[in-house]
LOVEXTOR-875464 format. One record per residue (C-alpha): residue number from 1; residue in three letters; chain; y, z, x. Coordinates in Angstrom, 2 decimals, padded with zeros to 5 digits. Each point is the difference from the previous one (the first is absolute). Example, Ala and Ser with C-alpha at 12.3 -4.5 7.8 and 13.67 -1.06 7.14 Angstrom:
# residues 2
r num=1; residuo=Ala; cadena=A; y=-004.50; z=007.80; x=012.30
r num=2; residuo=Ser; cadena=A; y=003.44; z=-000.66; x=001.37
//
This chain:
# residues 323
r num=1; residuo=Met; cadena=A; y=004.24; z=-015.14; x=-006.71
r num=2; residuo=Thr; cadena=A; y=-001.78; z=-000.34; x=003.30
r num=3; residuo=Arg; cadena=A; y=-003.60; z=-001.33; x=000.55
r num=4; residuo=Leu; cadena=A; y=-002.25; z=002.36; x=002.17
r num=5; residuo=Gly; cadena=A; y=-001.57; z=-002.26; x=002.38
r num=6; residuo=Arg; cadena=A; y=-002.30; z=-002.67; x=-001.09
r num=7; residuo=Ser; cadena=A; y=-000.51; z=002.05; x=-003.86
r num=8; residuo=Gln; cadena=A; y=001.47; z=-000.66; x=-003.24
r num=9; residuo=Val; cadena=A; y=001.20; z=003.58; x=000.12
r num=10; residuo=Glu; cadena=A; y=003.94; z=000.31; x=-000.59
r num=11; residuo=Val; cadena=A; y=002.12; z=003.15; x=001.43
r num=12; residuo=Thr; cadena=A; y=003.74; z=000.22; x=-000.74
r num=13; residuo=Pro; cadena=A; y=002.22; z=000.39; x=003.29
r num=14; residuo=Leu; cadena=A; y=000.46; z=003.96; x=-001.10
r num=15; residuo=Gly; cadena=A; y=-002.87; z=001.80; x=-001.71
r num=16; residuo=Phe; cadena=A; y=-000.59; z=003.66; x=-001.19
r num=17; residuo=Gly; cadena=A; y=-001.99; z=002.35; x=002.64
r num=18; residuo=Ala; cadena=A; y=-001.58; z=002.32; x=-002.86
r num=19; residuo=Ala; cadena=A; y=-001.34; z=003.26; x=002.15
r num=20; residuo=Thr; cadena=A; y=003.16; z=001.59; x=-001.47
r num=21; residuo=Leu; cadena=A; y=-001.62; z=-000.31; x=-003.70
r num=22; residuo=Gly; cadena=A; y=-002.74; z=002.10; x=001.42
r num=23; residuo=Asn; cadena=A; y=002.23; z=002.96; x=000.69
r num=24; residuo=Leu; cadena=A; y=000.32; z=-000.73; x=004.08
r num=25; residuo=Tyr; cadena=A; y=001.76; z=002.99; x=001.19
r num=26; residuo=Arg; cadena=A; y=001.40; z=001.74; x=-003.32
r num=27; residuo=Pro; cadena=A; y=-000.88; z=-000.69; x=-003.54
r num=28; residuo=Val; cadena=A; y=000.96; z=-002.37; x=-002.33
r num=29; residuo=Asp; cadena=A; y=000.03; z=-000.70; x=-003.42
r num=30; residuo=Glu; cadena=A; y=-001.38; z=-002.08; x=-002.35
r num=31; residuo=Glu; cadena=A; y=003.06; z=-001.09; x=-001.80
r num=32; residuo=Gln; cadena=A; y=001.72; z=-000.36; x=003.46
r num=33; residuo=Ala; cadena=A; y=-002.76; z=-002.15; x=001.38
r num=34; residuo=Arg; cadena=A; y=-000.34; z=-002.61; x=-003.04
r num=35; residuo=Glu; cadena=A; y=003.59; z=-000.16; x=000.14
r num=36; residuo=Ala; cadena=A; y=-000.28; z=-000.95; x=004.28
r num=37; residuo=Val; cadena=A; y=-002.51; z=-002.86; x=-001.27
r num=38; residuo=Arg; cadena=A; y=002.58; z=-000.94; x=-002.95
r num=39; residuo=Ala; cadena=A; y=002.56; z=-000.51; x=002.12
r num=40; residuo=Ala; cadena=A; y=-002.03; z=-001.62; x=002.65
r num=41; residuo=Trp; cadena=A; y=-000.73; z=-002.72; x=-002.55
r num=42; residuo=Gln; cadena=A; y=003.65; z=-000.37; x=-000.75
r num=43; residuo=Arg; cadena=A; y=000.86; z=-000.86; x=003.71
r num=44; residuo=Gly; cadena=A; y=-002.38; z=-002.61; x=-000.13
r num=45; residuo=Ile; cadena=A; y=-002.62; z=001.67; x=002.18
r num=46; residuo=Arg; cadena=A; y=-003.49; z=-001.64; x=-000.83
r num=47; residuo=Tyr; cadena=A; y=-001.99; z=001.91; x=002.49
r num=48; residuo=Phe; cadena=A; y=-001.23; z=003.43; x=000.16
r num=49; residuo=Asp; cadena=A; y=-002.43; z=001.53; x=002.43
r num=50; residuo=Thr; cadena=A; y=-001.89; z=003.11; x=-000.49
r num=51; residuo=Ala; cadena=A; y=-003.13; z=002.04; x=001.35
r num=52; residuo=Pro; cadena=A; y=-002.69; z=002.65; x=-001.26
r num=53; residuo=His; cadena=A; y=000.75; z=001.90; x=003.07
r num=54; residuo=Tyr; cadena=A; y=004.08; z=000.35; x=-001.61
r num=55; residuo=Gly; cadena=A; y=-000.41; z=002.98; x=-001.71
r num=56; residuo=Leu; cadena=A; y=-003.76; z=000.43; x=-001.12
r num=57; residuo=Gly; cadena=A; y=000.55; z=-003.12; x=-001.98
r num=58; residuo=Leu; cadena=A; y=002.71; z=001.28; x=-001.73
r num=59; residuo=Ser; cadena=A; y=002.18; z=-003.02; x=001.28
r num=60; residuo=Glu; cadena=A; y=-002.66; z=-002.70; x=-001.47
r num=61; residuo=Arg; cadena=A; y=000.32; z=001.42; x=-003.41
r num=62; residuo=Arg; cadena=A; y=003.24; z=000.39; x=-000.31
r num=63; residuo=Leu; cadena=A; y=000.92; z=-003.55; x=001.13
r num=64; residuo=Gly; cadena=A; y=-002.35; z=-001.76; x=-002.05
r num=65; residuo=Ala; cadena=A; y=001.14; z=002.17; x=-002.98
r num=66; residuo=Ala; cadena=A; y=003.53; z=-001.58; x=000.64
r num=67; residuo=Leu; cadena=A; y=-000.75; z=-003.06; x=000.47
r num=68; residuo=Arg; cadena=A; y=-001.78; z=-000.62; x=-003.06
r num=69; residuo=Ala; cadena=A; y=003.08; z=-000.72; x=-001.95
r num=70; residuo=Tyr; cadena=A; y=-000.05; z=-003.12; x=002.28
r num=71; residuo=Asp; cadena=A; y=-001.64; z=-003.08; x=-000.08
r num=72; residuo=Arg; cadena=A; y=-002.51; z=-000.33; x=002.28
r num=73; residuo=Ala; cadena=A; y=000.38; z=-003.22; x=001.15
r num=74; residuo=Arg; cadena=A; y=003.22; z=000.94; x=001.25
r num=75; residuo=Phe; cadena=A; y=-000.20; z=002.61; x=002.50
r num=76; residuo=Thr; cadena=A; y=-002.75; z=000.62; x=003.43
r num=77; residuo=Val; cadena=A; y=-001.83; z=003.18; x=000.82
r num=78; residuo=Ser; cadena=A; y=-001.38; z=000.93; x=003.19
r num=79; residuo=Thr; cadena=A; y=-002.31; z=002.92; x=000.19
r num=80; residuo=Lys; cadena=A; y=-002.02; z=001.45; x=003.32
r num=81; residuo=Val; cadena=A; y=-003.67; z=000.81; x=000.73
r num=82; residuo=Gly; cadena=A; y=-001.42; z=002.57; x=002.84
r num=83; residuo=Arg; cadena=A; y=000.46; z=003.21; x=-001.45
r num=84; residuo=Arg; cadena=A; y=-002.30; z=000.66; x=-003.17
r num=85; residuo=Leu; cadena=A; y=001.12; z=002.74; x=-002.44
r num=86; residuo=Glu; cadena=A; y=-002.96; z=002.52; x=-001.04
r num=87; residuo=Pro; cadena=A; y=000.95; z=003.14; x=-002.27
r num=88; residuo=Ala; cadena=A; y=000.51; z=003.34; x=001.87
r num=89; residuo=Ala; cadena=A; y=000.36; z=003.66; x=-001.31
r num=90; residuo=Gly; cadena=A; y=003.44; z=-000.12; x=-000.01
r num=91; residuo=Thr; cadena=A; y=001.59; z=003.05; x=001.11
r num=92; residuo=Gly; cadena=A; y=002.89; z=-000.56; x=001.10
r num=93; residuo=Asp; cadena=A; y=002.31; z=-002.92; x=000.75
r num=94; residuo=Asp; cadena=A; y=000.14; z=-003.10; x=002.66
r num=95; residuo=Leu; cadena=A; y=003.44; z=000.69; x=001.57
r num=96; residuo=Ala; cadena=A; y=-002.34; z=-000.31; x=003.29
r num=97; residuo=His; cadena=A; y=-000.19; z=-003.68; x=-000.40
r num=98; residuo=Gly; cadena=A; y=003.72; z=-000.43; x=-000.78
r num=99; residuo=Phe; cadena=A; y=-000.14; z=-000.03; x=-004.01
r num=100; residuo=Ala; cadena=A; y=000.71; z=003.03; x=-002.67
r num=101; residuo=Val; cadena=A; y=-003.02; z=-000.38; x=-002.38
r num=102; residuo=Pro; cadena=A; y=-002.83; z=001.93; x=-000.77
r num=103; residuo=Asp; cadena=A; y=-003.13; z=-000.82; x=002.41
r num=104; residuo=Thr; cadena=A; y=-002.17; z=-000.90; x=-002.65
r num=105; residuo=His; cadena=A; y=-001.68; z=-002.64; x=002.14
r num=106; residuo=Arg; cadena=A; y=-000.83; z=-000.16; x=003.64
r num=107; residuo=Arg; cadena=A; y=000.47; z=-003.20; x=001.78
r num=108; residuo=Val; cadena=A; y=-003.45; z=-001.40; x=002.09
r num=109; residuo=Trp; cadena=A; y=000.56; z=-002.52; x=002.60
r num=110; residuo=Asp; cadena=A; y=-002.14; z=-003.30; x=-000.95
r num=111; residuo=Phe; cadena=A; y=000.28; z=-003.10; x=001.33
r num=112; residuo=Ser; cadena=A; y=-003.37; z=-001.47; x=-000.90
r num=113; residuo=Ala; cadena=A; y=-000.63; z=-003.17; x=-002.23
r num=114; residuo=Asp; cadena=A; y=-001.14; z=002.76; x=-003.25
r num=115; residuo=Gly; cadena=A; y=002.97; z=002.38; x=000.50
r num=116; residuo=Val; cadena=A; y=002.66; z=-003.07; x=000.11
r num=117; residuo=Arg; cadena=A; y=-001.63; z=-001.46; x=-003.29
r num=118; residuo=Arg; cadena=A; y=-000.09; z=003.42; x=-001.35
r num=119; residuo=Thr; cadena=A; y=003.48; z=001.43; x=000.66
r num=120; residuo=Leu; cadena=A; y=001.53; z=-003.17; x=-001.50
r num=121; residuo=Glu; cadena=A; y=-001.93; z=000.76; x=-003.09
r num=122; residuo=Ala; cadena=A; y=001.61; z=002.92; x=-000.01
r num=123; residuo=Ser; cadena=A; y=003.41; z=-000.98; x=000.82
r num=124; residuo=Leu; cadena=A; y=-000.20; z=-002.82; x=-003.05
r num=125; residuo=Asp; cadena=A; y=-000.91; z=002.84; x=-002.29
r num=126; residuo=Arg; cadena=A; y=003.23; z=002.19; x=000.99
r num=127; residuo=Leu; cadena=A; y=002.21; z=-003.19; x=000.11
r num=128; residuo=Gly; cadena=A; y=-001.41; z=-000.95; x=-003.68
r num=129; residuo=Leu; cadena=A; y=-000.33; z=-003.79; x=001.45
r num=130; residuo=Asp; cadena=A; y=-003.01; z=-002.71; x=000.41
r num=131; residuo=Arg; cadena=A; y=001.11; z=-000.92; x=003.50
r num=132; residuo=Val; cadena=A; y=002.56; z=000.54; x=002.85
r num=133; residuo=Asp; cadena=A; y=001.59; z=-002.45; x=001.58
r num=134; residuo=Ile; cadena=A; y=-000.34; z=001.50; x=004.11
r num=135; residuo=Val; cadena=A; y=-002.25; z=002.07; x=001.12
r num=136; residuo=Tyr; cadena=A; y=000.38; z=001.86; x=003.29
r num=137; residuo=Leu; cadena=A; y=-001.96; z=001.97; x=002.42
r num=138; residuo=His; cadena=A; y=001.65; z=003.29; x=000.10
r num=139; residuo=Asp; cadena=A; y=000.13; z=002.07; x=003.63
r num=140; residuo=Pro; cadena=A; y=-002.76; z=-001.59; x=001.97
r num=141; residuo=Asp; cadena=A; y=000.67; z=001.73; x=003.23
r num=142; residuo=Asp; cadena=A; y=-002.59; z=002.06; x=000.00
r num=143; residuo=His; cadena=A; y=-002.50; z=-002.18; x=-001.49
r num=144; residuo=Ala; cadena=A; y=000.58; z=-003.04; x=002.08
r num=145; residuo=Glu; cadena=A; y=-003.39; z=-001.26; x=-000.25
r num=146; residuo=Gln; cadena=A; y=-001.22; z=000.94; x=-003.61
r num=147; residuo=Ala; cadena=A; y=003.43; z=-001.86; x=-000.43
r num=148; residuo=Phe; cadena=A; y=-001.07; z=-003.36; x=001.55
r num=149; residuo=Arg; cadena=A; y=-003.79; z=000.17; x=-000.47
r num=150; residuo=Glu; cadena=A; y=000.50; z=001.10; x=-003.68
r num=151; residuo=Gly; cadena=A; y=002.73; z=000.11; x=-001.89
r num=152; residuo=Tyr; cadena=A; y=001.81; z=-002.77; x=001.19
r num=153; residuo=Pro; cadena=A; y=-003.13; z=-002.42; x=-000.97
r num=154; residuo=Ala; cadena=A; y=000.21; z=001.88; x=-003.48
r num=155; residuo=Leu; cadena=A; y=003.43; z=-001.04; x=-000.57
r num=156; residuo=Glu; cadena=A; y=-000.79; z=-003.75; x=001.29
r num=157; residuo=Lys; cadena=A; y=-002.76; z=000.45; x=-003.19
r num=158; residuo=Leu; cadena=A; y=002.40; z=001.40; x=-002.22
r num=159; residuo=Arg; cadena=A; y=002.75; z=-002.97; x=000.67
r num=160; residuo=Ala; cadena=A; y=-003.12; z=-002.52; x=000.01
r num=161; residuo=Glu; cadena=A; y=-000.92; z=000.92; x=-003.48
r num=162; residuo=Gly; cadena=A; y=003.68; z=-000.11; x=-001.42
r num=163; residuo=Val; cadena=A; y=-000.19; z=004.12; x=-000.74
r num=164; residuo=Val; cadena=A; y=003.31; z=-000.35; x=002.44
r num=165; residuo=Gly; cadena=A; y=002.55; z=-002.36; x=001.12
r num=166; residuo=Ala; cadena=A; y=000.84; z=001.12; x=003.20
r num=167; residuo=Ile; cadena=A; y=-001.29; z=002.50; x=002.82
r num=168; residuo=Gly; cadena=A; y=001.09; z=002.16; x=002.73
r num=169; residuo=Ala; cadena=A; y=000.59; z=003.18; x=001.71
r num=170; residuo=Gly; cadena=A; y=002.62; z=002.66; x=-000.16
r num=171; residuo=Met; cadena=A; y=000.61; z=002.23; x=003.12
r num=172; residuo=Asn; cadena=A; y=002.56; z=001.76; x=001.51
r num=173; residuo=Gln; cadena=A; y=-000.50; z=-001.38; x=003.69
r num=174; residuo=Thr; cadena=A; y=000.24; z=-003.56; x=001.64
r num=175; residuo=Ala; cadena=A; y=-003.08; z=-000.05; x=001.81
r num=176; residuo=Met; cadena=A; y=-002.91; z=-000.24; x=-002.23
r num=177; residuo=Leu; cadena=A; y=002.26; z=-002.11; x=-002.39
r num=178; residuo=Thr; cadena=A; y=000.01; z=-002.93; x=002.63
r num=179; residuo=Arg; cadena=A; y=-003.53; z=000.38; x=000.26
r num=180; residuo=Phe; cadena=A; y=-000.65; z=-000.81; x=-003.76
r num=181; residuo=Val; cadena=A; y=002.64; z=-002.69; x=000.31
r num=182; residuo=Arg; cadena=A; y=-001.39; z=-001.73; x=003.29
r num=183; residuo=Asp; cadena=A; y=-003.92; z=000.52; x=-001.04
r num=184; residuo=Thr; cadena=A; y=-000.15; z=-000.57; x=-003.77
r num=185; residuo=Asp; cadena=A; y=001.15; z=-001.50; x=-002.89
r num=186; residuo=Val; cadena=A; y=002.32; z=002.10; x=-001.79
r num=187; residuo=Asp; cadena=A; y=002.57; z=-001.06; x=-001.67
r num=188; residuo=Val; cadena=A; y=002.86; z=002.62; x=000.50
r num=189; residuo=Val; cadena=A; y=000.03; z=003.10; x=001.59
r num=190; residuo=Leu; cadena=A; y=001.99; z=002.90; x=-000.67
r num=191; residuo=Cys; cadena=A; y=001.81; z=001.91; x=003.06
r num=192; residuo=Ala; cadena=A; y=002.41; z=003.19; x=-001.05
r num=193; residuo=Gly; cadena=A; y=002.05; z=001.81; x=002.67
r num=194; residuo=Arg; cadena=A; y=-000.23; z=-002.26; x=002.64
r num=195; residuo=Tyr; cadena=A; y=002.44; z=-002.61; x=-000.76
r num=196; residuo=Thr; cadena=A; y=003.37; z=001.92; x=-000.51
r num=197; residuo=Leu; cadena=A; y=003.49; z=000.45; x=001.45
r num=198; residuo=Leu; cadena=A; y=-001.66; z=003.16; x=002.18
r num=199; residuo=Asp; cadena=A; y=-003.39; z=-001.90; x=000.73
r num=200; residuo=Gln; cadena=A; y=-000.49; z=-003.49; x=000.89
r num=201; residuo=Ser; cadena=A; y=-003.47; z=000.03; x=001.47
r num=202; residuo=Ala; cadena=A; y=-001.29; z=-002.19; x=-002.79
r num=203; residuo=Gly; cadena=A; y=002.00; z=-003.09; x=001.60
r num=204; residuo=Ala; cadena=A; y=-001.52; z=000.35; x=003.55
r num=205; residuo=Glu; cadena=A; y=-003.66; z=-001.48; x=-001.43
r num=206; residuo=Leu; cadena=A; y=-000.49; z=000.44; x=-003.86
r num=207; residuo=Leu; cadena=A; y=002.72; z=-002.25; x=-001.71
r num=208; residuo=Pro; cadena=A; y=-000.46; z=-002.55; x=002.72
r num=209; residuo=Ala; cadena=A; y=-004.06; z=-000.16; x=-000.78
r num=210; residuo=Ala; cadena=A; y=001.08; z=-000.01; x=-003.69
r num=211; residuo=Ala; cadena=A; y=002.22; z=-002.85; x=000.58
r num=212; residuo=Glu; cadena=A; y=-002.56; z=-002.03; x=001.86
r num=213; residuo=His; cadena=A; y=-002.58; z=000.07; x=-002.30
r num=214; residuo=Gly; cadena=A; y=001.49; z=-000.20; x=-003.22
r num=215; residuo=Val; cadena=A; y=-000.28; z=003.78; x=-001.37
r num=216; residuo=Ser; cadena=A; y=002.23; z=001.56; x=-001.38
r num=217; residuo=Val; cadena=A; y=001.80; z=003.57; x=000.11
r num=218; residuo=Val; cadena=A; y=000.72; z=002.36; x=-002.05
r num=219; residuo=Leu; cadena=A; y=002.27; z=003.08; x=001.30
r num=220; residuo=Gly; cadena=A; y=000.09; z=003.51; x=-001.01
r num=221; residuo=Gly; cadena=A; y=001.63; z=002.80; x=001.36
r num=222; residuo=Val; cadena=A; y=003.30; z=-001.62; x=000.40
r num=223; residuo=Phe; cadena=A; y=001.90; z=003.23; x=000.36
r num=224; residuo=Asn; cadena=A; y=-002.28; z=001.94; x=001.76
r num=225; residuo=Ser; cadena=A; y=-000.95; z=001.92; x=-002.96
r num=226; residuo=Gly; cadena=A; y=003.50; z=001.15; x=-000.66
r num=227; residuo=Leu; cadena=A; y=001.97; z=000.41; x=003.48
r num=228; residuo=Leu; cadena=A; y=002.05; z=-003.34; x=-000.53
r num=229; residuo=Ala; cadena=A; y=000.28; z=000.05; x=-003.70
r num=230; residuo=Asp; cadena=A; y=002.00; z=003.48; x=000.34
r num=231; residuo=Pro; cadena=A; y=-000.06; z=001.44; x=003.56
r num=232; residuo=Thr; cadena=A; y=000.07; z=003.47; x=000.00
r num=233; residuo=Pro; cadena=A; y=-001.71; z=003.37; x=001.65
r num=234; residuo=Glu; cadena=A; y=-002.51; z=000.49; x=-002.42
r num=235; residuo=Ser; cadena=A; y=-000.72; z=-004.01; x=-000.06
r num=236; residuo=Thr; cadena=A; y=-003.49; z=-000.87; x=001.05
r num=237; residuo=Tyr; cadena=A; y=-000.80; z=-002.22; x=002.58
r num=238; residuo=Asp; cadena=A; y=-003.83; z=-001.79; x=-000.87
r num=239; residuo=Tyr; cadena=A; y=-000.59; z=002.24; x=-002.10
r num=240; residuo=Ser; cadena=A; y=001.23; z=003.35; x=002.36
r num=241; residuo=Arg; cadena=A; y=002.88; z=001.60; x=000.75
r num=242; residuo=Val; cadena=A; y=002.25; z=-002.26; x=001.76
r num=243; residuo=Pro; cadena=A; y=000.84; z=001.37; x=003.75
r num=244; residuo=Arg; cadena=A; y=003.90; z=000.57; x=000.77
r num=245; residuo=Glu; cadena=A; y=000.59; z=-002.78; x=002.73
r num=246; residuo=Leu; cadena=A; y=-001.54; z=-002.84; x=-002.40
r num=247; residuo=Leu; cadena=A; y=002.27; z=001.51; x=-003.01
r num=248; residuo=Asp; cadena=A; y=002.91; z=-000.01; x=002.45
r num=249; residuo=Arg; cadena=A; y=-000.74; z=-003.83; x=000.36
r num=250; residuo=Val; cadena=A; y=-000.78; z=-000.83; x=-003.71
r num=251; residuo=Leu; cadena=A; y=003.89; z=001.70; x=-000.36
r num=252; residuo=Arg; cadena=A; y=001.25; z=-002.35; x=002.06
r num=253; residuo=Met; cadena=A; y=-001.49; z=-002.87; x=-001.77
r num=254; residuo=Lys; cadena=A; y=001.61; z=001.14; x=-002.87
r num=255; residuo=Ala; cadena=A; y=003.66; z=000.50; x=001.26
r num=256; residuo=Val; cadena=A; y=-000.42; z=-004.09; x=001.30
r num=257; residuo=Ala; cadena=A; y=-000.91; z=-000.80; x=-003.49
r num=258; residuo=Glu; cadena=A; y=002.74; z=001.97; x=-001.60
r num=259; residuo=Arg; cadena=A; y=002.57; z=-001.88; x=002.56
r num=260; residuo=His; cadena=A; y=-001.27; z=-003.39; x=-001.26
r num=261; residuo=Gly; cadena=A; y=000.05; z=000.93; x=-003.74
r num=262; residuo=Thr; cadena=A; y=-003.39; z=000.22; x=-000.45
r num=263; residuo=Thr; cadena=A; y=-003.06; z=002.89; x=-000.03
r num=264; residuo=Leu; cadena=A; y=-002.71; z=000.83; x=001.92
r num=265; residuo=Arg; cadena=A; y=-002.16; z=-000.68; x=-003.27
r num=266; residuo=Ala; cadena=A; y=001.19; z=-003.38; x=-000.31
r num=267; residuo=Ala; cadena=A; y=-000.55; z=-000.75; x=003.76
r num=268; residuo=Ala; cadena=A; y=-004.01; z=001.50; x=000.07
r num=269; residuo=Leu; cadena=A; y=-000.83; z=-002.58; x=-003.06
r num=270; residuo=Ala; cadena=A; y=001.55; z=-002.94; x=002.18
r num=271; residuo=Phe; cadena=A; y=-001.28; z=000.99; x=003.35
r num=272; residuo=Ala; cadena=A; y=-003.59; z=000.04; x=-001.69
r num=273; residuo=Ser; cadena=A; y=000.41; z=-003.07; x=-002.41
r num=274; residuo=Ala; cadena=A; y=001.19; z=-002.68; x=003.02
r num=275; residuo=His; cadena=A; y=-003.00; z=-000.50; x=001.81
r num=276; residuo=Pro; cadena=A; y=-001.14; z=-003.25; x=-000.86
r num=277; residuo=Ala; cadena=A; y=-003.50; z=001.06; x=-000.56
r num=278; residuo=Val; cadena=A; y=000.64; z=002.98; x=-002.24
r num=279; residuo=Ala; cadena=A; y=-001.18; z=-000.54; x=-003.75
r num=280; residuo=Ser; cadena=A; y=001.60; z=003.17; x=-001.67
r num=281; residuo=Val; cadena=A; y=001.63; z=003.28; x=001.02
r num=282; residuo=Leu; cadena=A; y=-001.50; z=003.07; x=-002.45
r num=283; residuo=Pro; cadena=A; y=002.63; z=002.92; x=-000.14
r num=284; residuo=Gly; cadena=A; y=-000.89; z=003.10; x=-002.03
r num=285; residuo=Pro; cadena=A; y=002.12; z=000.55; x=-002.61
r num=286; residuo=Arg; cadena=A; y=-000.85; z=003.00; x=-001.96
r num=287; residuo=Ser; cadena=A; y=002.68; z=-000.31; x=-003.37
r num=288; residuo=Ala; cadena=A; y=001.66; z=-002.78; x=-001.65
r num=289; residuo=Pro; cadena=A; y=003.43; z=001.27; x=002.21
r num=290; residuo=Glu; cadena=A; y=-001.64; z=-001.21; x=003.04
r num=291; residuo=Val; cadena=A; y=-001.40; z=-003.00; x=-001.18
r num=292; residuo=His; cadena=A; y=003.03; z=-001.08; x=-000.48
r num=293; residuo=Asp; cadena=A; y=001.38; z=000.80; x=003.01
r num=294; residuo=Cys; cadena=A; y=-002.93; z=-001.73; x=002.06
r num=295; residuo=Ala; cadena=A; y=000.85; z=-002.79; x=-001.61
r num=296; residuo=Asp; cadena=A; y=003.46; z=000.05; x=000.50
r num=297; residuo=Gln; cadena=A; y=-000.23; z=000.61; x=003.47
r num=298; residuo=Phe; cadena=A; y=-002.69; z=-003.19; x=000.69
r num=299; residuo=Ala; cadena=A; y=002.42; z=-001.80; x=-002.35
r num=300; residuo=Ser; cadena=A; y=003.17; z=000.69; x=002.54
r num=301; residuo=Thr; cadena=A; y=000.60; z=-001.99; x=002.69
r num=302; residuo=Val; cadena=A; y=000.40; z=001.85; x=003.43
r num=303; residuo=Pro; cadena=A; y=002.73; z=-001.43; x=002.59
r num=304; residuo=Ala; cadena=A; y=-000.74; z=-001.91; x=003.26
r num=305; residuo=Glu; cadena=A; y=002.21; z=002.55; x=001.70
r num=306; residuo=Phe; cadena=A; y=-002.49; z=003.14; x=-001.28
r num=307; residuo=Trp; cadena=A; y=-002.93; z=-001.52; x=002.06
r num=308; residuo=Gln; cadena=A; y=002.25; z=-001.22; x=003.15
r num=309; residuo=Glu; cadena=A; y=001.50; z=003.81; x=000.31
r num=310; residuo=Leu; cadena=A; y=-003.76; z=001.52; x=-000.35
r num=311; residuo=Arg; cadena=A; y=-000.97; z=-002.03; x=002.73
r num=312; residuo=Glu; cadena=A; y=003.31; z=000.15; x=002.46
r num=313; residuo=Ser; cadena=A; y=-000.49; z=004.08; x=-000.48
r num=314; residuo=Gly; cadena=A; y=-003.78; z=000.07; x=000.78
r num=315; residuo=Leu; cadena=A; y=-000.62; z=000.84; x=-003.25
r num=316; residuo=Leu; cadena=A; y=-002.61; z=-003.00; x=-000.82
r num=317; residuo=Pro; cadena=A; y=-001.85; z=-002.10; x=002.44
r num=318; residuo=Arg; cadena=A; y=001.75; z=-003.34; x=000.49
r num=319; residuo=Glu; cadena=A; y=-002.32; z=-002.18; x=-000.88
r num=320; residuo=Glu; cadena=A; y=-000.75; z=001.70; x=-003.44
r num=321; residuo=Gly; cadena=A; y=001.35; z=000.03; x=-003.23
r num=322; residuo=Pro; cadena=A; y=001.95; z=-002.62; x=-001.96
r num=323; residuo=Ser; cadena=A; y=002.48; z=-002.57; x=001.45
//
């Protein structure tokens, strides 16, 4: 377990990103969701991340139900604030936002102090928990002023009151996360898709700033929404169809991995977890077999010769990745 920043909250190096439990892209049935969490527990995963955004609350409900089988003192849960859920007419589905669920609610951007508290209370109700360990401001890209002026101070107050143990922000970009690291007293930031085999932009400023300020980093999207897990013409990269030239690059990486007796999945996880500022990585398995595969890949050793060939072939910058 790794402690987050100066907080008392600890996470396992391999976590569980529960967006998939909210029917990300396609449905996951109730038993499959329960079995995925059960498999994660069997493999020693004790950090679970969710959000109201994931399936309009479905991820939180399923995760909370699955975790009731375990001692609350033995696992860490994070959720997010910034999108309140309000009842809606429900005339279709939520696939426009990426989730195969009925559109029974609508998301309302709200980083106000009242919105933060109301959103967290609703999350606790869906999770069936009396507390969560970590709360992130979720995707405040277009709401920076309110997030810094109202949302962040509200989280700071919740932490001071002991309602949550650690606070931070979670985004798909690095610039604002770096601002949170430098200008606030966050414990952790969650950066999705910006420190991977394909995108090392977090390595320029965010990760060095986090190391300097004693802030932990959790990495999501380490497979860049699927491309680095299973590269095919139908794969997605950052939630969109992969460009052909990028697919070709990844297929070359996969071939290098196979030549060195490893897998692209193992390399993606090893790359993300190697930076000293990184406390945990959050793949998003949607079934028990995928959980076991993630755990196996995470535990495997990626040969040094693999990294050397990636650098020599120009597939990875020479200054990035494990030695």
